[in-house]
C-alpha positions as CSV (number, residue, x, y, z in Angstrom):
1,M,-7.8,84.6,40.4
2,S,-5.5,87.3,41.8
3,A,-3.8,90.2,40.1
4,E,-1.6,93.0,41.4
5,L,-2.1,96.6,40.2
6,P,0.8,98.3,38.4
7,E,3.4,100.0,40.6
8,A,2.0,103.4,39.5
9,A,-1.2,102.8,41.5
10,T,0.7,102.0,44.7
11,A,2.8,105.2,44.1
12,G,-0.4,107.3,44.2
13,Q,-0.6,108.0,40.5
14,T,-4.0,108.1,38.9
15,L,-4.7,105.1,36.6
16,G,-7.2,104.9,33.8
17,V,-9.7,102.1,33.3
18,E,-7.6,100.7,30.4
19,D,-4.4,100.5,32.6
20,I,-6.3,98.5,35.3
21,A,-7.9,96.2,32.7
22,D,-4.5,95.5,31.1
23,A,-3.0,94.6,34.4
24,L,-5.8,92.2,35.2
25,V,-5.7,90.5,31.8
26,A,-1.9,90.1,32.0
27,D,-2.2,88.1,35.2
28,W,-5.4,86.2,34.4
29,D,-5.4,82.5,34.0
30,N,-8.1,80.7,32.1
31,P,-9.5,78.1,34.5
32,L,-10.7,75.9,31.6
33,R,-7.2,75.7,30.1
34,D,-5.5,72.4,30.4
35,A,-1.7,72.9,30.9
36,R,-1.1,69.7,28.9
37,D,-2.9,71.1,25.8
38,R,-0.1,71.7,23.2
39,R,-2.3,73.1,20.5
40,L,-3.7,76.3,22.0
41,P,-0.4,78.2,22.1
42,R,0.1,77.5,18.4
43,I,-3.2,79.2,17.3
44,A,-2.7,82.6,15.6
45,G,-4.3,85.7,17.0
46,P,-6.3,88.3,15.0
47,S,-4.3,88.8,11.7
48,G,-4.3,88.9,8.0
49,L,-2.0,87.9,5.1
50,V,-1.4,89.9,2.0
51,I,0.2,87.9,-0.9
52,F,1.9,89.9,-3.7
53,G,2.1,87.8,-6.9
54,V,-0.9,85.8,-5.9
55,T,-1.5,84.4,-9.4
56,G,1.9,82.6,-9.5
57,D,2.5,78.9,-9.2
58,L,3.9,79.1,-5.6
59,S,0.8,80.9,-4.4
60,R,-1.7,78.7,-6.1
61,K,0.0,75.4,-5.3
62,K,1.4,76.0,-1.9
63,L,0.5,79.2,-0.1
64,M,-3.3,79.3,-0.6
65,P,-3.8,75.6,0.1
66,A,-1.6,76.0,3.2
67,V,-3.8,78.8,4.5
68,Y,-6.9,76.7,4.0
69,D,-5.3,73.7,5.7
70,L,-4.4,75.9,8.7
71,A,-8.0,77.1,8.9
72,N,-9.3,73.6,8.6
73,R,-7.1,72.5,11.5
74,G,-8.4,75.3,13.6
75,M,-5.1,77.1,13.7
76,L,-6.3,80.5,12.3
77,P,-8.6,83.0,14.0
78,P,-12.3,83.2,12.9
79,G,-11.7,86.6,11.3
80,F,-8.6,85.8,9.4
81,S,-8.3,87.7,6.1
82,L,-6.5,86.9,2.9
83,V,-5.7,89.7,0.4
84,G,-4.3,89.0,-3.1
85,F,-2.4,91.6,-5.1
86,A,-1.5,91.0,-8.8
87,R,-1.8,92.4,-12.3
88,R,-5.2,90.8,-13.1
89,D,-8.5,92.6,-13.7
90,W,-10.4,90.5,-11.1
91,E,-13.1,91.2,-8.6
92,D,-13.1,89.8,-5.1
93,Q,-15.3,86.9,-6.2
94,D,-13.0,86.0,-9.0
95,F,-10.1,85.8,-6.5
96,A,-12.2,83.7,-4.2
97,Q,-12.9,81.3,-7.0
98,V,-9.2,81.0,-7.9
99,V,-8.4,80.2,-4.2
100,H,-11.3,77.8,-4.1
101,D,-10.0,75.9,-7.2
102,S,-6.4,75.8,-5.8
103,V,-7.6,74.6,-2.4
104,R,-9.7,71.8,-4.0
105,E,-6.8,70.6,-6.1
106,H,-3.8,71.0,-3.7
107,S,-4.9,71.1,-0.1
108,R,-3.7,68.4,2.2
109,T,-6.8,68.2,4.4
110,E,-10.4,67.4,3.3
111,F,-12.5,70.2,1.9
112,R,-15.2,71.4,4.2
113,E,-17.7,73.9,3.0
114,E,-18.2,75.7,6.4
115,V,-14.5,76.3,6.7
116,W,-14.3,77.6,3.2
117,Q,-17.3,80.0,3.6
118,Q,-15.7,81.5,6.8
119,L,-12.4,82.0,5.0
120,A,-13.9,83.3,1.8
121,E,-15.7,86.2,3.7
122,G,-12.3,87.7,4.5
123,M,-10.9,87.5,1.0
124,R,-10.1,90.6,-1.0
125,F,-8.3,91.3,-4.3
126,I,-6.4,94.4,-5.4
127,P,-5.5,94.7,-9.1
128,G,-2.4,96.6,-10.0
129,A,1.3,96.8,-10.7
130,F,4.0,97.2,-8.1
131,D,4.6,100.8,-9.1
132,D,0.9,101.7,-9.1
133,D,0.2,104.2,-6.3
134,T,-3.6,103.9,-6.8
135,A,-3.4,100.1,-6.3
136,F,-1.5,100.6,-3.0
137,K,-4.0,103.2,-1.9
138,Q,-6.7,100.6,-2.5
139,L,-4.7,98.0,-0.6
140,R,-4.4,100.5,2.4
141,A,-8.2,101.0,2.2
142,A,-8.8,97.2,2.1
143,V,-6.6,96.6,5.1
144,D,-8.4,99.3,7.1
145,E,-11.8,97.9,6.1
146,L,-10.8,94.4,7.2
147,D,-9.7,95.7,10.5
148,T,-13.2,96.9,11.1
149,S,-15.2,94.1,9.4
150,R,-13.1,91.1,10.4
151,G,-11.3,92.3,13.5
152,T,-7.7,91.8,12.3
153,S,-6.4,94.3,14.9
154,G,-4.0,95.9,12.4
155,N,-1.8,92.7,12.3
156,Y,-0.6,91.9,8.8
157,A,2.1,89.9,7.1
158,F,3.1,90.9,3.6
159,Y,4.2,87.8,1.6
160,L,6.4,88.7,-1.4
161,S,5.8,85.8,-3.7
162,V,7.4,87.7,-6.6
163,P,10.7,87.6,-8.5
164,P,13.6,89.1,-6.4
165,K,14.0,92.1,-8.7
166,F,10.7,93.4,-7.4
167,F,11.5,93.1,-3.7
168,P,12.8,96.7,-3.3
169,K,9.9,98.2,-5.3
170,V,7.3,96.4,-3.2
171,V,8.8,97.2,0.2
172,K,9.3,100.9,-0.7
173,Q,5.6,101.1,-1.8
174,L,4.6,99.6,1.5
175,K,6.5,102.3,3.4
176,K,5.3,105.1,1.1
177,H,1.6,104.2,1.7
178,G,2.0,103.6,5.5
179,L,1.4,99.9,5.2
180,A,4.7,98.9,6.8
181,D,4.0,101.0,10.0
182,A,1.9,99.1,12.5
183,P,-0.7,100.9,14.6
184,E,0.0,101.0,18.3
185,G,-0.1,97.5,19.8
186,S,-0.2,95.8,16.4
187,W,2.5,94.2,14.1
188,R,3.5,94.2,10.5
189,R,5.9,91.6,9.0
190,A,7.5,91.0,5.6
191,V,7.9,87.5,4.2
192,I,10.5,87.1,1.5
193,E,11.1,84.1,-0.8
194,K,14.5,83.0,-2.0
195,P,16.8,83.6,-3.7
196,F,17.9,86.5,-1.4
197,G,20.4,88.1,-3.8
198,R,22.6,86.4,-6.3
199,D,25.9,87.0,-4.4
200,L,27.1,88.7,-1.2
201,K,27.1,92.2,-2.7
202,S,23.5,92.0,-3.9
203,A,22.3,90.3,-0.7
204,R,23.8,93.2,1.4
205,E,22.2,95.8,-0.9
206,L,18.8,94.0,-0.6
207,N,19.2,93.7,3.2
208,K,19.8,97.4,3.4
209,I,16.7,98.3,1.4
210,V,14.5,95.9,3.3
211,H,15.8,97.0,6.7
212,E,15.1,100.6,5.9
213,V,11.5,99.7,5.9
214,F,11.2,96.8,8.3
215,D,13.3,96.0,11.4
216,P,15.3,92.8,11.2
217,D,13.0,91.0,13.5
218,Q,10.0,91.9,11.2
219,V,11.6,90.2,8.2
220,F,11.0,86.5,7.7
221,R,13.1,84.9,4.9
222,I,11.4,81.7,3.7
223,D,13.5,78.5,3.3
224,H,10.7,75.9,3.0
225,Y,13.1,73.1,3.8
226,L,13.3,74.3,7.4
227,G,9.6,73.9,7.6
228,K,9.8,70.1,6.9
229,E,9.3,67.8,9.9
230,T,12.3,65.8,9.1
231,V,14.6,68.8,9.1
232,Q,13.3,69.9,12.5
233,N,13.8,66.2,13.6
234,I,17.6,66.6,13.1
235,L,17.6,68.7,16.3
236,A,15.3,66.2,18.1
237,L,17.4,63.3,17.0
238,R,20.7,64.8,18.1
239,F,19.8,66.6,21.3
240,A,16.8,64.7,22.8
241,N,18.6,61.4,22.6
242,Q,21.7,60.2,24.4
243,M,22.6,57.5,21.9
244,Y,23.6,59.7,19.0
245,E,25.4,62.8,20.3
246,P,28.5,60.9,21.8
247,I,29.4,59.6,18.3
248,W,28.4,62.7,16.3
249,N,32.0,63.9,15.9
250,R,35.3,63.5,14.1
251,S,36.3,60.5,16.2
252,Y,33.6,58.3,14.8
253,V,32.3,60.0,11.6
254,D,34.1,59.4,8.3
255,H,32.2,61.9,6.2
256,I,28.8,63.4,5.6
257,Q,26.9,63.6,2.3
258,I,23.9,66.0,1.8
259,T,22.0,65.4,-1.4
260,M,19.1,67.2,-3.0
261,A,18.2,65.5,-6.3
262,E,15.4,66.3,-8.7
263,D,14.1,64.1,-11.6
264,I,12.7,67.1,-13.5
265,G,14.3,69.7,-15.8
266,I,13.8,73.4,-15.6
267,G,10.2,73.3,-17.1
268,G,9.1,76.8,-17.9
269,R,11.5,78.5,-15.6
270,A,14.1,79.4,-18.2
271,G,13.8,83.1,-17.6
272,Y,14.4,82.7,-13.8
273,Y,16.9,79.7,-13.9
274,D,19.4,80.7,-16.6
275,G,22.1,82.7,-14.9
276,I,21.1,81.5,-11.4
277,G,21.9,77.8,-11.5
278,S,21.6,74.9,-9.1
279,A,24.4,76.1,-6.7
280,R,22.8,79.5,-6.1
281,D,19.3,78.1,-6.1
282,V,19.9,75.2,-3.7
283,I,23.3,75.0,-2.1
284,Q,23.5,78.6,-0.9
285,N,20.3,78.2,1.1
286,H,18.8,74.7,1.5
287,L,22.0,72.6,1.7
288,L,24.1,75.0,3.8
289,Q,21.2,75.3,6.2
290,L,21.0,71.5,6.4
291,M,24.7,71.4,6.9
292,A,24.5,73.9,9.7
293,L,21.8,72.0,11.6
294,T,23.8,68.7,11.2
295,A,27.1,70.2,12.4
296,M,26.0,72.7,15.0
297,E,26.6,72.5,18.8
298,E,23.7,72.1,21.2
299,P,21.9,75.4,21.6
300,I,21.0,76.6,25.1
301,A,17.4,76.8,24.1
302,F,15.1,76.2,21.1
303,D,14.6,79.9,20.3
304,E,15.7,82.0,17.4
305,E,18.7,83.7,19.1
306,A,20.2,80.5,20.4
307,L,19.7,78.7,17.1
308,L,21.1,81.6,15.1
309,T,24.2,81.7,17.4
310,E,25.0,78.1,16.8
311,K,24.3,78.0,13.1
312,L,26.4,81.1,12.5
313,K,29.3,79.4,14.3
314,V,29.2,76.6,11.8
315,L,28.9,78.8,8.7
316,K,31.7,81.1,9.9
317,S,33.9,77.9,10.4
318,V,33.4,76.5,6.9
319,R,36.6,76.2,5.0
320,L,36.8,75.8,1.2
321,P,39.2,73.3,-0.4
322,K,42.5,74.9,-1.6
323,E,42.1,73.2,-5.0
324,L,38.6,74.2,-6.2
325,G,39.2,72.5,-9.5
326,E,39.6,69.1,-7.8
327,H,37.0,69.4,-5.1
328,T,34.1,71.1,-6.8
329,V,32.1,70.1,-9.9
330,F,29.5,71.9,-12.0
331,G,27.5,70.3,-14.8
332,Q,24.6,70.5,-17.2
333,Y,22.1,67.7,-18.1
334,A,22.3,66.5,-21.6
335,E,19.6,64.6,-23.5
336,G,18.7,61.2,-22.3
337,W,15.9,58.9,-21.0
338,Q,13.9,59.7,-17.9
339,G,10.7,58.1,-16.8
340,G,10.5,56.2,-20.0
341,E,10.6,59.3,-22.1
342,K,13.4,60.8,-24.3
343,V,14.1,64.3,-22.9
344,V,16.2,67.2,-24.3
345,G,19.4,68.6,-22.7
346,Y,19.5,71.9,-20.9
347,L,21.0,73.8,-23.8
348,Q,18.1,72.6,-26.0
349,E,15.4,73.8,-23.6
350,D,13.2,76.7,-24.8
351,G,14.6,80.1,-23.9
352,I,18.1,78.9,-23.0
353,D,21.2,80.4,-24.7
354,P,23.1,77.6,-26.5
355,Q,26.3,79.0,-25.0
356,S,25.0,79.1,-21.4
357,K,27.3,78.0,-18.6
358,T,24.6,77.9,-16.0
359,D,24.9,74.8,-13.8
360,T,22.1,72.3,-13.4
361,Y,24.3,70.1,-11.2
362,A,26.7,71.2,-8.5
363,A,28.9,69.2,-6.0
364,V,31.3,70.7,-3.5
365,K,33.5,69.5,-0.7
366,L,33.5,71.6,2.4
367,E,35.1,71.3,5.9
368,V,34.2,72.8,9.2
369,D,37.2,74.0,11.0
370,N,36.4,73.4,14.7
371,R,37.1,70.9,17.4
372,R,34.2,68.6,16.6
373,W,34.6,68.4,12.8
374,A,38.2,69.2,12.0
375,G,39.3,67.1,9.0
376,I,35.9,65.6,8.2
377,P,34.6,66.4,4.7
378,F,31.0,67.5,4.0
379,Y,30.0,66.6,0.5
380,L,27.1,68.7,-0.8
381,R,25.4,67.9,-4.2
382,T,22.3,69.0,-6.0
383,G,21.1,68.5,-9.6
384,K,18.2,68.4,-12.0
385,R,17.3,65.4,-14.2
386,L,19.0,63.0,-11.8
387,G,17.9,59.4,-11.1
388,R,15.1,60.2,-8.7
389,R,13.6,62.9,-6.5
390,V,15.2,62.7,-3.1
391,T,16.7,64.8,-0.4
392,E,18.7,63.2,2.4
393,I,21.5,63.7,4.9
394,A,23.8,60.7,5.3
395,V,26.2,60.6,8.2
396,V,28.7,57.8,7.3
397,F,30.8,56.4,10.1
398,K,34.3,55.0,10.1
399,R,35.0,51.3,9.9
400,A,35.7,49.5,13.1
401,P,39.4,50.0,14.0
402,H,39.9,46.2,14.4
403,S,37.9,43.4,12.9
404,P,38.2,39.8,14.3
405,F,36.4,38.6,11.2
406,D,38.3,37.6,8.0
407,S,37.9,39.6,4.8
408,T,35.7,36.9,3.2
409,A,33.2,37.2,6.1
410,T,33.0,41.0,5.7
411,E,33.3,41.5,1.9
412,E,29.6,42.6,1.8
413,L,29.8,44.8,4.8
414,G,29.9,48.6,4.1
415,Q,30.1,51.5,6.6
416,N,27.6,52.2,9.3
417,A,25.4,55.1,8.4
418,I,22.5,57.2,9.8
419,V,20.5,58.5,6.8
420,I,17.9,61.2,7.5
421,R,15.4,61.3,4.6
422,V,13.9,64.8,4.1
423,Q,11.8,63.9,1.1
424,P,9.8,62.2,-0.4
425,D,9.4,59.4,2.2
426,E,10.2,61.3,5.4
427,G,12.0,59.3,8.0
428,M,15.3,57.9,9.0
429,T,17.4,54.8,8.3
430,V,20.2,53.3,10.4
431,R,22.5,51.0,8.5
432,F,24.7,48.5,10.3
433,G,26.2,45.0,9.9
434,S,24.5,41.8,10.9
435,K,25.3,38.1,10.6
436,V,23.5,36.4,7.8
437,P,21.6,33.3,9.0
438,G,23.5,30.1,8.3
439,T,26.4,27.9,9.4
440,S,29.2,30.3,8.4
441,M,30.1,33.7,9.8
442,E,29.0,36.1,7.0
443,I,28.2,39.7,7.8
444,R,26.1,41.9,5.6
445,D,24.6,45.4,5.7
446,V,21.0,45.6,7.0
447,S,18.8,48.7,7.6
448,M,16.5,49.7,10.5
449,D,13.9,52.1,9.2
450,F,11.7,54.8,10.8
451,A,9.0,56.4,8.7
452,Y,6.8,59.3,9.8
453,G,3.8,57.8,7.9
454,E,4.0,54.5,9.9
455,S,4.9,55.8,13.3
456,F,2.5,58.6,13.8
457,T,-1.3,58.7,13.2
458,E,-1.3,62.4,12.2
459,S,0.1,63.2,8.7
460,S,3.0,65.7,8.6
461,P,1.8,69.2,7.7
462,E,3.2,70.8,4.6
463,A,6.3,73.0,5.2
464,Y,4.4,76.2,4.2
465,E,1.7,75.4,6.8
466,R,4.2,75.5,9.6
467,L,6.1,78.5,8.2
468,I,3.0,80.7,7.6
469,L,1.7,79.9,11.1
470,D,5.1,80.8,12.5
471,V,5.0,84.1,10.7
472,L,1.6,84.9,12.1
473,L,2.8,84.0,15.6
474,G,6.1,85.9,15.2
475,D,8.1,82.7,15.8
476,A,11.4,83.1,13.8
477,N,13.1,79.8,14.8
478,L,12.9,78.3,11.4
479,F,13.8,81.3,9.3
480,P,17.3,82.2,8.2
481,R,18.4,85.6,9.5
482,H,20.3,88.1,7.3
483,Q,23.6,87.2,9.0
484,E,23.2,83.6,7.8
485,V,22.3,84.7,4.3
486,E,25.5,86.7,4.0
487,E,27.7,84.0,5.5
488,S,26.3,81.5,3.0
489,W,27.2,83.8,0.1
490,K,30.7,84.2,1.5
491,I,31.0,80.4,1.1
492,L,29.6,80.1,-2.4
493,D,30.9,83.3,-4.1
494,P,34.5,82.1,-4.5
495,I,33.2,78.8,-6.0
496,E,31.0,80.6,-8.5
497,E,33.8,82.9,-9.4
498,Y,36.1,80.0,-10.1
499,W,33.5,78.2,-12.2
500,A,32.9,81.4,-14.2
501,Q,36.6,81.7,-15.1
502,N,37.5,78.0,-15.6
503,G,36.0,75.9,-18.4
504,R,32.5,74.8,-19.1
505,P,30.0,72.6,-17.2
506,A,30.6,68.9,-17.4
507,Q,27.8,67.1,-19.3
508,Y,25.8,64.2,-17.8
509,S,22.9,62.2,-19.3
510,S,19.4,62.9,-18.1
511,G,18.3,60.1,-15.7
512,S,21.9,59.4,-14.5
513,W,23.3,60.5,-11.1
514,G,25.5,63.3,-12.4
515,P,28.8,63.8,-14.3
516,E,31.7,61.4,-14.1
517,E,33.8,64.3,-12.7
518,A,31.7,64.2,-9.5
519,D,32.4,60.5,-9.0
520,E,36.1,61.2,-9.6
521,M,36.0,64.0,-7.0
522,L,35.1,61.5,-4.2
523,A,37.3,58.8,-5.6
524,R,40.3,61.0,-5.0
525,D,39.4,60.8,-1.3
526,G,38.8,57.1,-1.4
527,R,35.0,57.5,-1.1
528,S,32.0,57.2,-3.3
529,W,28.6,58.8,-3.6
530,R,25.6,57.0,-2.0
531,R,23.0,55.8,-4.3
532,P,19.7,57.0,-2.6
């Protein structure tokens, strides 16, 4: 082991013990560390997580189980602390019991009592409303106490698992009570769930409020799709392999379809969903992010600045169709049969205005105006109460320019395609033509399949596991930055304005694959939707 003293020492200045210690630690290498160990750099240092709205579904079903799974996998520090904030008259032990029950029901990994006990020692609960100064003083006291008792070193992430209307109030309270200001050598970060605004104007206002309290690099906007292994695999597929990138362009690709379909209705989310709709809820963030990753150029490195640069190029290059009436569709599910049950339509759901024009289905055609993709359409669609739950990206290729086979031989041959399955069965399918065994020349589509569950012994972590760990590590690679949010709203706002002024949503039966108008939209281009 060797270490050089700071330049100040060689210049004759007096150095304190701490200066010398810092210099030695900075250059020290652990002799027991194996350079091939990929896990150690991904373990969070001393830190804690504060969850606002900790009694909500997202927290109970996703966040708290993800924290336990990280602890169970050895990815959290021994003194990790979890603080819940909500309007419930609970004690710390009540909160611990709620977390315990959520973990038992929803965690991905097996329950181990020793892991739970260590985690439970660092749990605290603060009852109060978001405008309750007394509650935030108690939160400040709890954070200070945990610094001492658990060794969190003043490092805290504040997770806003609350409706968007409360974002400004919470961040202002964090600033007012000194919680947003990190002690020397520590960090504070804000984690914000979607939707980030409801249009460009509100997104900019929200960005302004949040950035008055937290610097842009302290704000982590959650898009849980970016935490999914298959989404990250888009980059690996394209840029770690030589076989795909040469054909990933307008010379070979006919079109790209990006689909997120759900087989459920709005459930009990009428208060949130009505007035927002599927396009704002899904296309503005999830699908435009998937589109950016699919269309982007190769980044110079896998870091947040390089990824942001290339994704922004795509979003800034997106062009809307001139005739929005012909190349966009919005719809609402009507009554029908789904999963063997008769279900009601959107307008008959509890809490929904019978005159509501909120979309539960949206399909849009976009183009990317650059050298790689000029003239190639990207079809984005999302909807509730569709045929099945599935999210996929389908890159559909052009037909061979010349076929030596007669039309009878190829009548069952479709177009080559690469299909990336984001959920539920994560993996990838390559579709191509092959000769059918027999005495005649007959060519038919076949598929070659890759599934994560079959190819790797370790199961894929939940998206929130990866994203919470990245927040604690300060790794922003998988988080949309405020520039991306604003560019996405610039794309969607004109479409939303057109829909608001022109007609009512098309109706489609629950359990179907959307309104006929969406099929007609692609038929005008001589194409059809994939049936996932």
